C-alpha positions as CSV (number, residue, x, y, z in Angstrom):
1,M,0.0,0.0,0.0
2,P,1.5,3.4,-1.0
3,K,2.3,5.8,2.0
4,V,1.2,9.4,1.9
5,S,2.8,12.4,4.1
6,L,1.0,15.5,4.9
7,D,1.0,18.3,7.0
8,M,-2.2,18.6,9.4
9,P,-3.2,21.4,11.9
10,N,-2.5,20.0,15.4
11,E,-6.1,20.9,16.3
12,L,-7.5,18.5,13.7
13,L,-5.0,15.7,14.6
14,S,-6.0,16.2,18.3
15,D,-9.7,15.9,17.3
16,I,-9.2,12.6,15.2
17,K,-7.1,10.9,18.1
18,L,-10.2,11.3,20.3
19,H,-11.7,8.6,18.1
20,V,-8.7,6.1,18.0
21,G,-7.8,3.7,20.4
22,D,-9.3,0.5,22.5
23,D,-13.0,0.7,22.7
24,K,-13.3,3.4,20.2
25,K,-14.1,3.6,16.3
26,F,-10.7,3.2,15.1
27,I,-7.7,1.3,15.7
28,S,-5.2,4.0,14.3
29,V,-4.9,7.4,13.0
30,A,-4.2,6.0,9.6
31,D,-7.6,3.9,9.9
32,A,-9.5,7.1,10.7
33,I,-8.0,9.0,7.9
34,R,-8.3,6.3,5.3
35,S,-12.2,5.9,6.4
36,A,-12.7,9.8,6.1
37,C,-11.2,9.7,2.8
38,R,-13.5,6.9,1.5
39,K,-16.4,8.7,3.2
40,L,-15.7,12.0,1.1
41,L,-15.1,10.3,-1.9
42,D,-18.3,8.5,-1.8
43,Q,-20.0,11.8,-1.2
44,L,-18.2,13.6,-3.9
45,D,-19.5,10.9,-6.3
46,T,-22.9,11.2,-5.0
47,I,-22.8,15.1,-5.5
48,D,-21.1,14.5,-9.3
49,M,-23.9,12.1,-10.0
50,R,-26.8,14.5,-8.8
51,Q,-25.0,17.0,-11.2
52,G,-24.6,14.9,-14.2
53,R,-21.0,14.9,-14.0
54,I,-20.2,11.4,-13.8
55,G,-22.5,8.3,-14.5
56,G,-23.6,5.5,-12.1
57,D,-20.6,3.6,-12.7
58,K,-16.7,4.3,-11.6
């Protein structure tokens, strides 16, 4: 799997870390970021389909 490096405001990282760990939604910060990216891409696809910019298949 490719690795990506990015700069992120400390406040954003701190907020993400609130949801990471034992008995929380994500097992790691990387897992949280991957999940957020997938959800964002799904939302963008839905918007693009509504606007007629893409068809129903990817």
